[in-house]
N, C-alpha and C positions, 0 to 999 in steps of 0.2 A: 315477300316482304321487303320493303326498302326503308331506308332510314332518310327522312327528310332533312336536307341541309338548307339553311335559309340564305336569301340574298341579303348581303350586308352592304352598307354604303360608307364611304369615307374612311376605309380602313388604310392606314399608313403602315408599311412594313418597318417598324422601327424597334420592335421588342417591348413596346408600351401597350398594355391591354386596355388602356382607358377608352380608346375608341371602340372597343368591342362592347363596352358596358355589360349588360347581362345577356347579350346576344350570342347567336351561334348554337349549333347542335352540340350538346355536351356528351362526351364519353367519360363519364365519371369513374368507371372501373376499367383500368387497364390490368389485366389479370396475369399473375406470375405462374407459368405452367409447371413449375417445380412442385413435387409433392409436399415439400417442407420449405414454403417460400420465406424470403427475407422479411423482417418487420418493415412496415411502412416508413418507420422513422429512418430507416437506412436507404430505402429505395421505393418510390412510388411515383405516379404520374397521372395526369389528366390531360384531356385533349378537347379542344373546341374547334368546330368546323363551320366555315361559311364559304360563300362564293360571290363573285362580282364578274364584270366583263372581262377582267384580265385573267382570271384563274381561280383555282381552288385554294382557299385560305385555311391555314393550319395554325392554331395556337396551343403549343405543348408546355405544360408547367410541370417540372420535374423535381422531386424531392430527392436530393443527393447531396448530403452535407459536405462530402469531400470528393468532388468530381475531379477526374484526371485533368491535368493542366498541360501536359506535354503534346506537342504537335506530332502527328503520326501520318505515315504514308497514306494515300487516299485509299488504296485496297485494303488497309486495316482498320478504317474508321468504325466498322460495325463491331469490331472487338473493344472499342473504347466507349465512353460516354457520348451516346449519339441518338438520333431519332432517324428511324428508316420509314419512308414513305413510298407507297406503291400506288400508281394510278393507272387505270385501264379505260379503254373506250366502253367497256361493259363487262360485267362478271362473265367469265369464261372466254372472253375475246383475247386474241393473241397479240393485240397491239397494247403494250403497257411499258412503263418505264419505272425506275427506282431512283429516288433521291436519298442520300444519307448525309444528314447534317449533324455536325459536332458543334458544341457551343463555342469552342475556341477560346478557352479561358486562360491559357498560358500568358506569361508576361510578354512574349514576342508576338502574340496574336491579337489583332485589332477587330476582329469579328468571327463569325461562324466559319467553319471549315466544311466544305461540301463537296461531294462527288456524285456523279450520276452513272446509271447502268441502263443500257439501251436494250430492251427486249421486244422492241417493236418488229413485227413481221412484214408490215406493209413498206414496200420501197418507196412509195410516195411520201408517207409519213417521215421515213428516215432521213429525208431531205432537210427537214426542219431540225436545227440544232436543239439539243437538250439543255435547259437551263433552269436555274432555281434562284429565287430571291429570298434572302433569309436575313434576319437580325436577332440578336440575343441581348438578354438582360439577366443580371445576377439577382437572386432572391435571398432572403435570410437563410433558407435551408436547401438552396439548390440553384436552378437557373430556369429561364424561359426562353423558348424559341418561337419565333414568329415566321412563317413560311408562306411564300406564294409559289403555287405550281401553275405555270402558264397553260392555258387551254391549246395554245398553238403547237405545243409539243405533240399532241394527239390530233390535231385537226378538229377539235371540238368546237361547235358553235353553241355557246351557253343559252339555255332558254329554261323556264319553268317547265318541269315534267321530264327533262332530259336525265337518263340514268347512266351512272358511270360506276366502275368498280374501284375499290379503295382498300387499303390496309395500312396500318400504322403499328410499329414496334418501337419501344424505347429500350436502349441497352445501357448497361452499368458496367463499367470496367472493373475486372477482378484480377488485376496484375497480369501475370503470364497465363492465367487460366482462361476458360470460356466465360464470356460475359454473362451476367444475369440478364433476364429480359422480361418485360411486361408488354403485352399486347392486347389487341382488341379481340377477345375470344369470341367463338372457338376457332377462328380461322387462322391458318398459318401456311407457309410454303407458296405465297403468291406467284414467284417466278416460275416454279415448276409445274403449278397447277392454277391458272387464273380463276377456276371455278371456285376456289377457296377465298376469293376476295369478299369484301362486304359491299352489298349493293347500296349505293347512294343515289338519291333523287333530288335534283335541284328543285328548291321549292321557295316559296315566299316566307314561311314561317317554319320554325324548327320542330322536329318530331320529339317524341318522348325521349328523355336521356337514357343512356345506357347505364343502369345503376346496379347491375349484378352480373356475375359470370361463375362459371365452375368448370373444373377439369378433373381428369381421373387417371389413374395408373396403378402400377403394381409395385410393391416393395418387396424386393428379393424373393418374389414369388411365394411370399407368405401370407400377403394380405392385399386387398384392393383399398385404395385410398382415394376418396373423392374430396377435393378442396373446394369450398364456396366462398366467394368474396362478394360483399354487398355493401352499398352505401349506407343502408339502414335495414333494420329487421331484427327478430329474436330468434326464430327457430327454422332451421333448414332441414329439409327431409329429401330423401332419395327413394324413388320407386321404380321398379322394373315392371313395365306393363301397369297393371293397376295395384300391384302388391307393394306394400310398404317394406323397404329392406332395412332402413335405419334413419335416425334423425339426430341432430346435435343442435346445441344452443350456440348462436353466433357470439363470439367473444370480441370486444373492442380491439382494434389494432390501429392506433393513430386515428385518422378520420374514417377508416373503414371498419368493417366487422368481418370476422373470419370464422369458419368451422371446418374442421376436418373429420370426415365420417369415414370410419373403417368398416369394411366388409370382407367376408371370407373370399379367398380365390375362387373363381369359378371352376368347376370340376372340369376334368379333361373332356373335350368334346361337348360341353355344355356351356357355352358362353353366355354372359349376361346380354340382354337385349339393350337397346338405347335406354339410358337411365334419366328419368325426368326428375329435375331438381327444382324444388319450390323453396320459397322464403316467405313465411307467414301465409302459406296457402297459395301464393302467386307463383306460377311456373316461370322461372328465370333462365333455364338452360336445359339443353338436352346433351347429355354427356355420352358419346359413342366411344367405349373403351376399345383399345387395340386388341386384335385377336390374341388371347392368352396362349393358345396352343402353338400359334406361329412364333410368339416371343419365347416360349419355353424351348422350341426347336433351335431358334437362333442362339439363345443363351447356352443351350447344351453344346452347340457347335463351338462356341468360344470357350467353354470350361475346359481347362487343361487337365489332361490325364498324364501322370508322370510316375516313373519308377524312382524310387529313392534307395540308392543312387542309380543313375543311368550309366556311369562308368564305374565298373566294379572289378574285384579279382576274385578267383575262385570259381568253382563249377556251379554254385547255387545261384540262381537268378534272383535279383532283388524283388521285393514286393511292389505292387502297383496299386494306385488309387487316384481318385480326383485330387487335385491340389487343394481344393476346398470342398471336402465331402459333404459339409452342411448345405452348402448352396447346391450341390449336385442333387442331394435328397429333396430339397425345396423344388427343384425343377422337375425331377423324375418320380419322386416318391421313393420307396424302398428299391434297392437295385443290388445286382451282384455283377462281378466281373469275371469273365473267363478269358484265359490267355493261351494262345499257342505261340511257340518259339520256333524260329528257323535260323539255321547257321547261314554263313556267307555263300555256301553252295545251294541254298534254297531247300535244305532238308529239314523237316520238322524234328526238333529235338527236345529233350526234357532237362538236359543239363548243358552247361557251358563247357564243353570238353577241352576246348583249346582257345587261346587268346584270339581276339579279332571282332569282327562284325557279328552281330545277331539282329534279327528283326522280331518284334513281337506284335501279333495281331490280337488286340483287346477288344473283346465283345462286351459292350455295356447292355445288361439285360435288366430292365425294369420290370416290376411286378405287373404293371399294365403299360401298354404302349409298345411301340416297335423296338426292335434290336437295332443298336448302331455299333459301329466299329471304329477303332483308332489304330494307327499305324505307326509304331515307334521304334526308333533305332537304339540299340544298346552297343556297349563296347566292353569286352573283357580285356583288362589289362594283363600283361604277362606277369607282373608282380605288384606289390604295394609300394606306396609312395611315402616316405617319411617327410611330411610337409614342413616339420619344424627345421629340418636340416636342408631342405631343398632351396636351391638358389635360382632365381629367375632373372635373367638379363633383360633390361627394360630400356633399350636404346631407341627412343621414338620421339616424335615431335607431337606436342599437344596443340590442339586447335587454338588459333589466335584469339578467339572469343573468350577463352578462359583467363586471359590477360596474365599469363605466367612467362616470365622472361626465359628464353630457351637456354640461357647459360645457367639458370637455376635448375632447370630440368635435367641438364647434363650432369651438374654437380650432385644432384640428389637422386641419381638413377636407382640407388638401392631402395629408397623409400618407395618409388614407384614400382620397383620390382616386387617388394614385399606386398604392396597393395594388390598388384595384379595376381600375385601367387595365390592369395587367400580368396580373391574373387573367382579365380579359376577353379579352386577346390570347391567353393560354394556353387559354381555353375555345374560341376560334375555331380553334385548332390540333387540339383533341382531342375536342370534344363536338358531335354534331349539333344539340344543343339551341341552340347559338349560331346555327346556320343557320336554325333554325325561328324564332327571335326576330327576326332581321334580315330574313328574307323576309317574315314577317307584318308587321312595321313598314314595310318597303318599299312594300307593297301598300296600306296604309291611306291614306285621305283625311283631312285635318285635320277634326276634329270628330267623329271615330268614338268612340262611347261606350267608356270605359275599363271594360269588364266582362269577366268570365271567358267569357262567351258570345261576345264579340267579340275575344277575345285572340289573339295570334299562335299559341297552342297550338291553339285552337279552329279557327282558319283552316287550319291545318296538317292537322288531322283531316278536315276536310271536303275539302280538296284531294286528299289521299290516297285517301279514299273514292271520289271521282270517278274518279281514275286507275286504281284497282284494278278499278272496274267496267268501265272502257274496255278494260283489258288482260286481263280474265278472271282475276284474281287475288283477287277479293273472296270471301272465305269467309263464308257467312252464320253467325250465332250458332246453336249447337245448343241445344235446350231440352227441358224436360220439360213435359207438358200433363196436367192433370187436368180431366176432363169430369164435371160432375154428372149424376146420373141423368136420361136423357132427351135429353142434349145431343148424343148420337152417332145419333140418329134422323133419317131424312130429313125436311126441312121442319120441324126443331125451332124451338121458340120461341127468341127471343134471350135470352141469359144474361148477368147481370153478370159482369165479368172483372176478376181481379187480375193484374197484371204485377209479379213479385216479382224484385228484384235482390239477389243474395247478397253476402257480404262477401268480403275478400281471401282468406280462407283456403280458399274453395271454388272457385278458379280452376283451370283446367287442362283436361283432356280426359276426366275421369271424372265422368259425369253423376250418378252416385250421390252425390257431394259435395254437390250442390245440395239434397239432401233432409235435410241435417243440421239445418237451422234453418228457421223461419218457416212459411208456408203450404204448401210441398211436403212438410214433415215432418208438418204437421197433417193433410193429406188422406190420409195412409196409415192413419190410425186413424179418420178421419171420411169415409167414402165418399160420405156424403150431403151434404158440404159444398156450399152452394148456388151457389158461384162456379166459373166456368172459371178455372183458375190456370195461368198462362204462366210458366215459370221458366227463363230462359236461362242459360248458363254463359259467364262471361267467360274468354277464353283466358289461358293462363299468362303472367305477366310484364306484363299490359297492365291498363288501367283501363276502366271502362264507357265505350263510345263512343257518343255521341248519334247519329251517323249510323247506325251498326249497329242500334241500338235502334229507330230510326225505320224501318228496313227490316223489322226483326222484326215490328213492329206492323202495318205494311202487309200483310205476309204472313199473319199469323194471323187478321186480320179477314176475309180472303177464305176461310180454310180452316175456321173453327169458327163456330158461331151466336153471335157476340159482339154484344151490345147496344152500339152505339157511344156511347150516351149514359150508360153505366154501366161505363166503364173506369177502374180504380182502380190508381195506381201506388204501390208501397212498396219499401222496401229497408232493409238495415242495414249499419251501418258503411261500408265502401266503397260498398255499394248505397244507403246513405242519401245520400251525396254524389251518386251517379248519379241518385237520385229527384229531388233539388233541380235538378240540371242538366237532365235531360230535361224536367221540368215547365216550367222557365224557358224552354227553347227552344220547347216546344209546350204553352202553358198552356191552350189551347182544345181540346186533345185528351182531357183527363181530366175525370172527375166529381170526383174528390178524390184527394189524395196523403197518404201516411203515411211520412214520412222518420224513421228511427230511428237515433240516435247518428251523424248526419251532419252536413254543413254545406254552405251555398250561399254565394251572392254577394249581400249585402245591397243593393249598388248597383243590382241588377236586381230588387228586390223588387216594384216596381210592376207587373211583369208577372204577378205571382201574386196581385194584390189581390182578384180575384174568384174565385179557386179556393179550395174548402175544403181546409185543411191541419190535420192532427192530427200534431204532432210528439212524439217521445218521446226521453228521455235519462236517463242514470244520473248523479246528483249526483256520485258518486265515480269517474267515467269517467277513467281515467289515460291512455287510448289516444287518444280523441278528446274533447277537453275539453267540458264542458257549454256554454261559451261559444260553440262552433260552431253548436249549435241556437239558443241564446239570442238571438244577434245576428240571426238570421233572423226569429225570432219578434218580437223588438222591432221590427224594420223593417216587418213586416207590421202589427203592431198600430198602429204610428205612422201607417200609410197607411189604416187602417180596413179591413184585411183580414179574411178569414174563417178565423181561425186559432185553434187550440186546442193547448195544450201541457201534457204530463204529464212531471214529473220524479220519478223514483223516488229517494227520499232515500238509500237504502242501497245502491243498485245501482251497480256499476261499469260496465265496458264492455257487458256483457250486460244490456241493457235490453230486448232484443227477446223473451226468453222470456216475460216478464210481459205485454209489449204484445200479442204474437200469441196469448197464451192468453186474452185478454179477449173474451168474447162481445160485450160492449159495443162494441168496435171494429167487428166486422162489422155490427151492428146500425146503427151510425153510417154506415158506408159505404153500406149499403143505402138510407138516407135521402137520399143525394147523388145528383143527376142532372146531367148536363151542362147548363148553362144554367138550372138550377132548383135552386140550392144551398139546402140547409136549415141549414147552419152560420152562425149570426149573425155580423154583422161585429163586430170589436173594439169594445167599448163598449155593445154592445146585448145582451150575455149571454155565456155560455160555450158 
């Protein structure tokens, strides 16, 4: 099914809808995906679409009584009042681009503010610059945007019958929080999956208007909620197959009508099928709910289990439960917890016989469903603390963004000390981080270097790695492997090898996510890539573990024909941090490293002085600031390290696409051998 968009004549991009008349294909319902959407008087939008020889025509009318007026950075437009438009050569095709247009209502702005994002895969199409023509007008209850998206951006020759992919979202600023959004349902996520775009057909006359939409989800795992929005109608009904599940009367909400239909949560292992939604007997939407069991599992992974307190005195261990037992029962049903305690020497104990570190393996046992485990650190202090009489020195600098004069901070150090004292006490009650901190400090000897590698958090990771190994709870990292031609033969020669660490967005248990970026993506189109590529996946909710990566390397060098003198380490974002951390722990294990938009610990830079490093970063990175790489590079240059640094002046967080696309990078890697680096030292050349 395609939506027919009509040919329009005489349209001038000036923000005035008069030349549209009653023409255009109408999307009368842009749907809020929230299970409890805002009233339309606060936020609403409609869209009309047309086309001519120049491009796709968009007329968006937005109800927003108090739109944001400040000018914002281009990369943050989507967080403010704006309209997002996606256009592709066809649904599911990889040549697409995005325009984000804000009305530009501030006193210093003379017109709309726009930015574009290029997702085109064709090199021929990339030669055409992306541009958008837009105009705006204010209305009594909001604003109007008129936009032209030129065909030339995608090399489209417009003609009746030509099909394209399209999606529109309208954002409403919510201050510092995430924006509200209405969009053309049910599709979302166009950049990551162009199959989710709406199919448009260029036509002479408009198709039937979009007059209803529906979405669904789960509220605290207690109920299923389906929200129906329609331009007109009386009764909404929801069916699973042919079975009527529930119905509700549509209530007026401004120009629209809405109904919220509540259903029970699907039983575990028995999901709802696609839900058919009708308004007055006419089917208006198919709602495919997310997999409830998957969401339950993910929510359980996020649900905090805590001892109260985690820092304690005396031999008796404190009690443990979920921080939110009600939510845990909504997720799991009835459950019990079983705990095994271990002392710092890894012996199972029933009491905290002496001060120091303890570990607790907590088994979460639901009545139905699989058993899961949590691994929590405890700390027994030698004695009690009189917090009323305790004094905490607070000689520190506050972030400049707080706007507090440093002289005031110095003069009122006692107030800061008192605040931190009580926050520290509260943290000991509710957060295992406090136990990790004090256990690590308790075990340190005076003179221990103050680095991330030797920090309490690093000590805790190594301790738990050892305990899990002893108790059989150590789960090895799962990984993808690419073998170049000939590497799978018996007695194969040794091959150079890349260990690739992905970013935070690819964590979990779906290995296909690891192929989204970097070398594992590259090898899908270059089977002759001359490196063995090992691409592990970091478990959900965790960060790269140096002990786990050490185990992985020990394993793969036994399984595959890896040249131990040509092992190269690289990673992006979270993986960039992991790259610096793993190399700092084992600098003699690698021939070279390539950290991308990450950061490390300059205090430990001397450990990397002899290791070739080629770091990459985007100058406009708002996720991991450029300074994170810069301070490592500066520290290495000061030490005469073998470091090279590339900054992409126009790149944001994504500096990895350009870096990994560079043949020069792989040529440079192959020049480096462990113990025989070719990268000059700082001051000797680049």
